[in-house]
Structure formats: structure tokens, C-alpha cells
N, C-alpha and C positions, 0 to 999 in steps of 0.2 A: 547106683543112687543117683552119682554124679550125673550120669549120662542122661537119666531119667528126669533128672530137675532140668538140666540145660533142654531137654525136647520141650518141656512143661514152657520154660521159659521162653524158647521159642515161638511157640504156639501163642502165647500171648502176646508178644509183639508182631508177629503176623496179624493178630487179630486187631491189635491197636493201630494199625497201619491200613487195616480196612476200613476201620471205623472213621478215621479221619479223613479215608478218599471217599466212603460211601454212605457214612453215617448222617449227615445233614440231608441230603436227598432220600434216604430213607425215611427218616422221621416227616419230611415234608410230605411224601407220598401216603403214609400211615394217616397224617391228619388230614391230607386231601381226602382219602378213603372215609375215613370217619366224618368228616363234614358234609362229604356227599350222602352218606347213607343217614345222617341226624337232619340235611336239609330235606331228602325225599321225605322222611318222616313228618318233617314238620308241614311240608307242603301238603302232603294226603291229609293230615290232620285239619288244615286251614279249609281246604276243601270241602271237607266233611261239615266244619263248623258253618261254612258258607250257604253249603245246602240244606242243613237246619235251619239257619237264621230266615233263608228264602222261604223254606216251606212256612215258618211261623206267619211272614208278612203275608204270604198270599193265602193261608186260612183266615188271616182278618180281613182281607179284602173280600173273599166269599163270603163271609160272615155280614159285613158292611151291605152288600147286595141282597143278601136274604129277603123276600119280600116280610112284609109286616102282617099282622093278623088281617088287615084290609087288602093283602095281595100286591100292595104298592110298595116303591121304595122310593123313600122322601127324597127331596133334593141335597139335603146334608149328608145323610150316609151315601147318595152317590156321589159326592164329592170326595168324601173319605176316601171311597173306593178308587177313586181316580186319583187321589194321592198317592193311596199305596201301591197301586200300580205303576206310577211312575218311580217310585221308591225302587220297587223290583227291577226296572231298567235302567237305573242311573246307577244304583248300587250293586245288582246282581246281573249285569247286563252279560248276555252270553250264556245265560244259565237257563233251562228248560221252563223255569217259573218266570222269568222273565217275557218269555215268549209269550206263557199264558197270560201275563198279564196284558201284553200287546192285543193278543186276540179279544180279550175282554174289552177292551179302549175301542177296537173296531168295530164289536158289535154294537156299543154305544153310541159310537158317531153314527152307524147306518141307522139305528134306532131313531135319533135324532136329525136324521136327513144328509148330513155333512160327509158324503161320499170322499171327498177328496181329505179330509181328516182320516177317514177309514184307511183310505188307500196307502196314506204316510205310515199308518201304524203296522199295518201288512208288509210294506217295503221294510222297517226298521226290523221285522222279524227275519226277512229273507238275508238281510245285513247283517245282522247281530247272532242270531239264535236259529239260523235256519238250516240245520243239518238233518238229513234223514227224512221221515215220515214228519216231523213238524216243520220242514221246508215246503213238503210236498200240501200240506195242509195249508200253508199261507198261501199257497200258487192258486191252490183252489178257490180261496175265498178271496183272492186279488182278481180273479179270475172275473168272481160274479160283481164285485164292486166296478170292474173296467166296463163289463158289460152293461150295468145299471147307468155308468156314466156315458155310455153311447160309444165307447170303444171296443164295438164289437170283433174286429180283426184281431185286435190286440187280445183279448179274451181268448180267443179260440187258441191263438198262439200259445197262450200259457197252459192253457189245458191240455194241448197237445204232447207237452212237454212234461206232462206229470206221468212218472213211470210207477209208482207204487201200487201192487194190486189191490190192495186194500182199499183204494179210491175209485178204482175202477167204474162201479155202479153211479158213483156220485159224480165223475169227470162225464159220464155219458148223459146223464141227465142235464149237467150243467151246460153240454154242448149242445143238447137238443133246446134249453132254454133261449141260447144265444140264436141258433136258427129260426126258432121261433120268432124270435123279438126281429130279426131280419124279414120275416116272411115267407121264408123256405121251409113250408109245411111237411114236405117229403124228407126233407132231412132232419127235421125237427122230430117228425114220427119214428124214423129209422133210428135215430139217438135214443129216445125212449124207450124203444121195443130192445135195443139192446142194455139199457139198463134194465131194464126188467129180467132179463137172461142173466146177466152178470149178476143180480141181486138174488138169483136162485127161485125168480119166478116165472109162472108159465108162462111161454113166446105165444101159445096159440090162441090169440084173444081175437074177439071178431072187429069189423073193420069198425063197427058202431062205436064198441067199446074203446078203441084208440082215437076216435075220434072225439068221444066224450073226456078222454083223458087230456086232448090238447085244449080242447074247450075249457077244461078246469084250469088248465096251464094257465091260459088267458086270461081270466077270472081274478088269478093270485098275482100280485105284482113279483116278478123274480126275487130283487136284491134283497126285500125285506123276509122274504119267506125263507129263502134259500139260506140265508148267511145264518140266520137264527137256529133253522133245525141242524145244520151241520155244524155243531159244537160238540164234539164228543168229551166223555168225562176224562178225567185226569188220567184213570187207569188205563184207557183205551190209546190215549197218546203215548203213555209211558213204554206200552208193549211193542 
């Protein structure tokens, strides 16, 4: 019995010595692990809350832009939408919703004829929220704006750099528009035919039909038509 007690005492003393040597560092390691776990959970919850808040602001922005019974958006509601877009950019910058807000502002600027302001909005997307297809979409719209400003070569350089397959028909169409603006009918026609093929439409069209397409393109201003039509729904961009 004595020998057993002595062994137990020795084990207790050994444990005390170990604790004196390692106890503090062990507690610190445990505390850090718990803090890291709680910190990650808190960060994840924060990101979810931010996304939900941004979604609410975005919905309010869209509601402000909804046409009234006469099909128009009055100046007051337009200014409200612009303010909410600014909130998304400043308070939720880097989110996809902030990119949507900048796209909306760029569209409004194009409609108002302020192409320089539209370019600024699209470059903001590229600098702050331009990852993946959102960035490719921003480049596509920026190329159209640059072409409308007379910067045709810069527009072509931007279009050539777009890689997303989902934008291939739109890119080919935009390239055709730029060549048409430059007076290069052959390159424009080739780009339009490529756009038809990439878009799943038959390529075997008559020369007269192709020339008619070109004439229709010449009758429609490139920047306003193209930029307004190429605004996908929220779900399309998110996919």
C-alpha cells in the first residue's frame, strides 16, 4: 500500500511539473483555437448579414427604377435609385450587388449621353468587383462605351481579351459594330456571321440578307442599343 501511494504521489508530482512547464502554453493554444473558431464563425455570419443587407438595398434600387403607369421613371425616383446605387458601392463595395449598381449607373449615364461617366462606372467594377463573368461583362460594356467615344482600337483590344464562352456571341457582335464604325464592311460582316453561328442561328444566309443586317446596324446607334440590350437578369449573372 505504501509503495502504491508513493507511486501515485510521484505521478502527481510529475503532472505538476509538466503543468508548470507547459500549462500556460497549452492554455494559450486552446484559447487561440477557440478564438479562431469563434472568429471564423463571426466573420461568416457578418458576410451573410452584409449580403442580406445589400440585397435589400438592391431591391429598393430596382423598385425605384420601376416604370410608373405612364411607362416613365420620374426624376425623383431616378435620383433615389442613383443614391441607393451609391450606397451599394460605398458600403458594400466588392460585392456582386455593388457591381450591379455600377452597371445600372453606367446604363443611366449612357442614356443621358455622358459616356465618360459611364466609362468611370465600368472601370470601377473592374477595379472593385470585377471577378469572373461579372468582370467579363464589365469589359464588354466598357468596350462598347469606348467605341462610342471613338476609341475603336482600345475597344477591340478589350473585346479580344474577353474569354467567357457565354459572352462569345455578344463579343463577336460588338467586334462587328466596331469594324462597321471604322468602315471595314468585310470584317464587320465576318464578325456578324460569327455571332450568328455562336448564337446558334443558321449561317447559310443570302448575301442580300447579310447586307440588310449591316444596313440595319448602320441605322441603329451602336452604344445606346447595345448597352441597353446586353443587361442580363440578376440570376443570369449569378450563375
